[in-house]
N, C-alpha and C positions, 0 to 999 in steps of 0.2 A: 606685534603688530601685525595686521592683517592688510595687504595691500591689494588692491583690485585692478585689473588691468584689463583692456577691451582686446578682444581678438583682431588681428588684423593681418596675419600673413598665414600661409597654406599650413606652415610649420605649427604655428599656434593655435590653428583648427584641428589640426590632426592630436595636440596636446588636450584640446577640450574632449576631444571624440576618446581618445585613451586615459582619460583619469580615473573612469569607474573600474576599468581593468587591474587598476593600483588598489582604489579602496575596496573593491571585491574580491580580491585576488586567492583564491583556495574557499572561497565561498562555496559551497556544493549547491544552493538553490538561485544563484544569480545566473541570468542567461546573458552571454556576450551578443552584441549585434556584430553584423559584419562592418568592419570598418570602413570600408570603400563604400557600401550603401548610406553609411552616416553621413559621410563626406557630401557625398552628392543630395543629399536631402537638403542639405546647408548651404549649397551651391546655388548663389542668385542666378545664374545662368543657365542652370538643370532645371531647378522645381519652380515651376510656374505659378506657384502660391503666392512667391517675392512679387506678382504683378499689384496685389492689392494686400499685401502685408509686409511689414517691416519686422527687423530681428536684429536685435545685437547681441553679441556673445561675450561672456565676461569669465575670466580665469582668476582666483584666488590665490594668494601667494601668504605664505608664512614661512620665514627664514628661508627664504629662495626655493620653496618645495612647493609644489602644486596642492592647495586642501580643498578646493571647491572651484564649483561651477554653475552656470546659470545662462539661460537662454531668457533675454526680454523680449516679447514678441507683441506687436501690434497689428491686429487683423482688421483693416480699415473697412471691411465689408459689414462686419460686426459693428462697428463704431458708427459709420455713416447711414447704413441701410437698415440696421437693423435698431438704431439708437441704444445700443449696449455700451455704456462708459468704461470698459474693462483694459485692462493691462494685463495680458497673460505673461505667464513665466511658465518654462519647461526645462527639460535636462538639467533639471538640478539635483549636483550632489555634492555633500559635504562631509568634513570629518568630524567626529563628535565634539566641537567645539562651538558654541553659542555666538561666538563673535565671528566667526566665519560666517555662519549662516545670516548671523544681522547684516554683515557687510553686504553680502550678497542683496538680500532682501532690501536692504536700503538703496542698493543701485536702481533696483526694478521700480522703489517707490518714486524716487528722483525723475526717472522717464515718465513715469504715469505723471506727475505733476506737471513735467516739461510741458505735455499733451493735452493737461487739462482732463484727464480721465479720472473717473471718482473712485476706480476700487482697481486691486489687483487680485488675481486670483491662478491657482495652480498647483501642483503640475499639469499642464495641457499643451498640446501642441500647436500645430498652426491650424489644423482642421480636426472633424470628427473621425479622420482614417488613421489619426495618429495615437500614440500612446497617451493613458492617462491617468492622471490619480497617485496619493501617496498610498502604499499599503499600510493598512494599518491592522490585519489581522491575516495571517498564514504566512508568517515569516519563516517555518521551516518546511515549507512547499516549494516545489520546485516552479520557476517561473515560466514564462512562454514567449515567443520571439515578438508577441505584441503587444506586451504589458511592459513596466519598469518595476525592477525590484527595488526594495531600499532596505535601510535598516530600522530597527525598532525605534532610535531616537528620533529620526525625523519629526514624527508628527508631536514630539514634545518640544522639539526647536520650533515650529510652527505655532503650538499654542503658547508657550513661553514669550514669542514675537506679537504675541495679541491675534492672531488670527483666528477664525471660527469654520469649521465644516461647512461646506456649501453642497457639493453635490457629494452622495453617496452609493457607491458601486459595488454589487457582490459580483463573484464568479463561482459558478458551479460546475460539477462533472456528474456522469451517470455511466451506468454500466449497460452495455447493449443489450447484455444477457435479461437485464432487468424490464425491459421494452415489451409490449405485447403485440408484437408486429402483425397477427392477423387481423387486431381490431384495424389498424391502421390501413391495412389493405380497403378492407371494407368499408370504411369512411372514405377512403380517397377515390373508390369506385364510385360512391354516391354523389361525392362532390362534383367529378369530372362530369356524371350525366346530368346533375341539377343545373351546372352552370354552363354546361361544353366547352370544360376546358380539357388542355391536355400537357402532359409532361413532355419536357425537352430533355433528351440526355446526349452528353460528347464523349467520344474518342480521341478527340485533339482541339488543340487552342486554336487551329483555323477555323472550326467549327463554330467558337464562341464568337470572334471576334465582330461579327456583324450585330451581336446582342449588345455589345458591351457598353455604347455610348447610353442606348435606349434604358441598360440597367443601372447606370448611375442616375439617369433623370429619374429613376423610380425610387433610387434611395434617395433623390432629394425630395422627393414626396412623401416617402414614407416616415422621414425622421424629421420633418419640417416643424413638428409642433414640440418637439422635446427642447427644453433648456440648453443653453450654450451650441446650440447647432448653428452652422456655419455652411450653406449650399456649397458646392464643390463648383467650379468652374467649368466651361468647356475646354480649357487647356490643361486643366487640372484631371479630367476625364482623360485626355489623350495620353498625358504620363503616367497616370496608374495604369492604364490599359498596358502601357509600353514597359512598365517596372514589374508589374506582378502577374498578369492573366498566363503569360507564357510558363511562370515557374509554378503555377498551380495544378495540380494533378486535375485534368478536365472533366474525368468520371467523379470527381468532388464537387463540380459545379451543375446546380441544377435549376431549372427554369421552367416556367408556367405559364402557357398563352392562352388568352381565349378564342374564339371561333373565326375571327379576323386575324390571328395571329400577333396581337398586341402581347408585349409581355406585362403580366400581372402580378408575378411573384419570382422572386429568385432568392437561390441561397447558395453560400460559398461555405465550403468546409477546408481544412488542409491537415496533411498530416502535421503531427506534434514534431518540430523541429528542434527541441527544446537540448536534449543531451547531443546530438549532431553539431548544433551550435557550441557547445560547452568546449567538444572536442577539437572545432574547427580554431577557436579562442580567436577569433574575430577576424582570420585569414580564409579565403578561398584556396590560396596556393600555397605550398603544394599538395596538400592531402583536405583542405575544408570541404571541396567540392565532393569530394567522393563520399565523406560523410553524409552531405547533404541529401546526394542522390540516393545513397543507400536508405536514408530515412523517410525519403521521398517515396519510395518503392516498398519499404519494410514494415514501417512504424505502424505500431497496433493500436495507438492511438491519435484521435483526430481533434481539431480544435474547431469550432462553429464559428468562422470567423465574421459573416455576414448575412443578414435577411432581410428581404425587403418586400413589402406587400402594398400594392396599389390599395389607397384609402378607400375607395368603394367596396374593395373585397375583404376589408381586415375583420376579423371575428367572424367569418364564414366557413371555417373550416379547411381552406386553400391549403394551410401548411400540412395537413394529412396527406396529400397529394406529393409534396416535396419528401416528408420523413418516408414516405414508400418506397421512393424510389432512393432515396439515400439507405435505407434498410437493404436493399439487394444487392447495393455497392457495396455496404459495410460487411456483410456476410460473405461475401465473396472474397474481399480482401482480408477475412479474419481480423477486424476491427474489435476490439475490448471494450473503449471510453471513449467518451465522448465530453470534450472540456469548452465552457462558454467562455467568449470574450466579456471584459466587463460590463455589466448591463445594470442601467439606474435602477436603485431602490425602487424609484417611484414609477417606474415602468412596468405596470401590471400586465399589460399585454403581452409583453414579452415573456412574463413569468409565467402568463398561463400556458403559453407554449409548451413548457416543459413540464408541468403539474403531473403529468402522469409517468413521468419518467424516474420519479423517485430521484430528483437532483439533490446534491450535495452542497450545500454551502462551504467551500474550503479557505478562501480569501475574501477580503472586505479591502475596500480603499476608498478614498474621499479626495476632493480637490478641497484646497484651503483657500479662504477668501479674506481680505482686508481693505477696509478705506484706508484711501492714501492719505498721508498724514498733513 
């Protein structure tokens, strides 16, 4: 018999966060999160997303052992302002027992019905800067710090419970040696001259800070047309600024501004922390922080985290300026490979950006959707 219990104490929330450490113990492809960071993201006093979102966390038990977890999320901005009658669920993990999965999904469905929501979809987070999707291909590939990993049976459970695939994502990588660097330098010079643009490079986080809120404004404009997009609020901008910017190598952040100094393009990459996070095993102390700092300085792989382009400059070649600047940095750092974050299969604009880099699709993932019963 499966027993579901809502998380109500700090101890239970920590058990919620730590369940995957048991489920994926000794799995060479799973990348554990930092436990402290996960707990803070679920803290309603810390994460400003809770100003417009509700979340309930549940643990599934069988024979007094934790066998599953799920976060049931309602983003009221999405529901009330965008008129999308969606119940979100995320951070879902379970043993290979369909009864466990059904109990978790039934609970999400019950909450959706109680709030008159028409469908449930996941796994997704609170916003578009959270992790997304069930892995459907690439189970034998190392994960990243910004994606969920899961066993192959997850998608079978969702199908058996009546879900349909909703959004499909791909993840790619390319080798730096395969890029025609001189071509991008030539394009970059042409585009800068044509539109009066200038690239901004940074050597410290302090130099970046004055642009961060403008960057998130541009992020909201860039992705507004994509399905499931929920804009980042002003308080979330401050939260993400505090949480991420100081951690990212400043030289891996590139901005492009126009003649008036207005930000029209930004891009953020970061070193791959996957292997360092595996060594840290969820803890910064006593040695986890040193593994992360070592990766920050020495990793030869980078993850292309975010890119945003003002709508009026899309499809005008401004990415050539960004890439030209990145290539200079990558050459200096000895970077070998670049990995993309999950990209919507239907987002042809972003895929056009990579087409000349000989990208290799190495993972696929999907969200799953079901109408409420």
